[in-house]
N, C-alpha and C positions, 0 to 999 in steps of 0.2 A: 647553451654554453655559458661559461662564467665570465663576468666582466665587472670592472669598476663602474659605478653609476653615479653621476652628479645630477642631483635634483633638489630644488628648493633650498639651495645653498648648503646642501648636505652631501656627504659621500657615503655610498652604500657598497657593500660587497654583494653582488647580485647574480642571479642566473636568468637567462632570457630564452624564451621560446620563440623561434622564428618560423613563420608559416611558409608554404610552398612558393609564395610570391616574394619572399624575402622581407616581409614586414614583421615587425615585432608584435607577436600575438599576446604575450603575457610576460610579466616580470615578477620574480620573487626576490625579496630583499632579506638578507641574513638577519635572523632574529637574535642570535647569540654570537656576537663578535668574540674573537679570541682575546682574553685578558692579556695585556702587555704586548700582544702582537698586533691587535687591531684597535685597541683602546686602552687607556690607562684608568683602572678603577680608582674612583675618588679624586679625579684630576682637580675638580673645583676646590675641594678641601685642601689638597696639597699646594695649590697655588696660593690659597689664603694664608698658609703658614710659611710662605716663602720658598717653596720648592717647585715653583713654576718652571724655572730654567731646567731643573732636573727632568721634569715630565716632558718638556718639549725636546730635550736631548734624547730622551728615551723613545718618544713617538711624537712627531710634530702635531699631528691631528688625529682625533678619534673618528673611527667609522661610526655612523649612525646605525640604529637598530631598525629593522623592519617591524611591522605591527603584528603580523600573524603568519602561521604556516600555511599559506595558500598554495596549492599545487599549480603547476603550469599545465593546464588542461588535465590530463590523466597522470601527470608525472609529479611526484613529490621530490623536491630537489634539496635535501639538506646540504649545506655548504661546509666543507672542511670538518671541524671537530663537532659540528652539530649532530653528526651521525652517531656520536657516542651517547647521546641522550635519548632514552626510550620515549620520553614524552614528545619529542619532536617528530619522530616517525609515526607515533600514534596520532598526533594532531594532523599530519598530512593524510593519513588513512581515513581519519574521521571526516576530513574535508573533501574526500572523493578521490584521492590518489590511488591508481591501480598498479603503479610501479614506482619504486623508489630509486632515484639516481643521485648518488653522492658525487659532487664535483669538488675536488680538493687539490691543493698544492702541498705535497708532502716533502718537497725538496729540503725543507727545514731540517728534517730528520735523516738526511742521506746517510746510508750505511748503518743505520741503527735498527734495533728491534721494533721501534715505534712504527715502522712502515708496515710490517705484518700485523702488529697489534691493532693498528687503525683499521686495516681491512677486516680483521676478525670480528669487529663490531657489526659488520654487515650481516654476519650469520645470525646474531641475536636479533637485529632489527627485522630480518626476514621472517624468522620464526614468530616473533611477537605479533607482527602485523599480518602474517600470511601473505606477504607480497614478495615477488621477485625483486631483488636488490642488485643494482649495478653500481660499481665504484669506478670513476674515471679519475685517475690520479696523475698529476704532473710530478715525476720524480718518486713515485711510490708504487703501490700495488694496484693495478686495475684488474677488475674481474667481475664475474657474475655469480650470484648466489640465488638458488631457487627458493620457493616459499616454504620448503621443509628444512632449509638451512644447509643444503648440499652445495658445495662449491663446484660450479660447472666449469669455470675457467678462472685462472689467476696468473697474471704476468707482472714481474717486478722489473722496473727500470728499462723497458724496451719500447722504442718508438715504432709500434706496429698498429695495424688495424685488425681488430678482432671481430669476426662475424659470429654471432651467437644468438639464436632465437630466444626470446623471452615471452612470458605470458602476462597479459593484463588481467588482474583478478579483482573482484569486487566483494567477495565474501567478507563479512565482519568477524574478525577473530575475537576470542575471549578477552585478550589484553586490550585490543582496540576499544571494545565496548566498556570494560570495567577498569582498565588501568591497573594500578597497584592495590585497588580496593580489596580483592580476595586475599592477597598476601597480608595486608594489614590486619584484616579480620582474623586470619589464621594465627598471626603473631599474638594478638590479644587473647584469643582462645587458649593458646599454648601457655601464655603467661598466667591466665586465670587457673588453668588446670594445675600448673606447677605450684602455685600458692595453695590450692585446695588440697593437694596430696602431701604437701610438706609435713603437716602435723602427723599424718598417718605413717609416713616414713620414719619420723622421729620416734613414734611409739613402737614401731617394729624393731628399731635399733635397741630400744630399752627393754624389749621383750614383754611389753605390756599386752 
């Protein structure tokens, strides 16, 4: 479950895994806090130039960042908008996550298209990592997406309990292994071919 965590005089947005005995088995601390929602970018600089009162009025305290995307056992738990970043899901999978579970408070966007847009990112993360993906949202869309990107269930704004079987998978997908590398190589090759054929196209236009 999600919780605010106070440790070492810092505040974290965290998810916690509790075992059958009710003890805390593992904690994940959010690596990418939300700009202007959970921290003010450049706060130290803004305070130096006399805008400290403005930053404190906007957000009294910044949330601290976690160090890495460590799963809670077999569960990778991106928090809030971390789920929009492919690199976060990839890191969870690389670190051993067999299932992705996004915990989010989407009440900020109540009644807007952002609710469904946020849930739609689960489809991409599921396909990229070949992991079943669950989103549990306060005030947004909660649902389950399988490893092929098929939406198995999706509920908007209802306080209900959904029972849906999921699979824990361990196969390493192409994206988990290589990331954006193949795409970047393809882009470079396309650019090289484009420059190489450009003179030929010009000659054909001139009828040479």
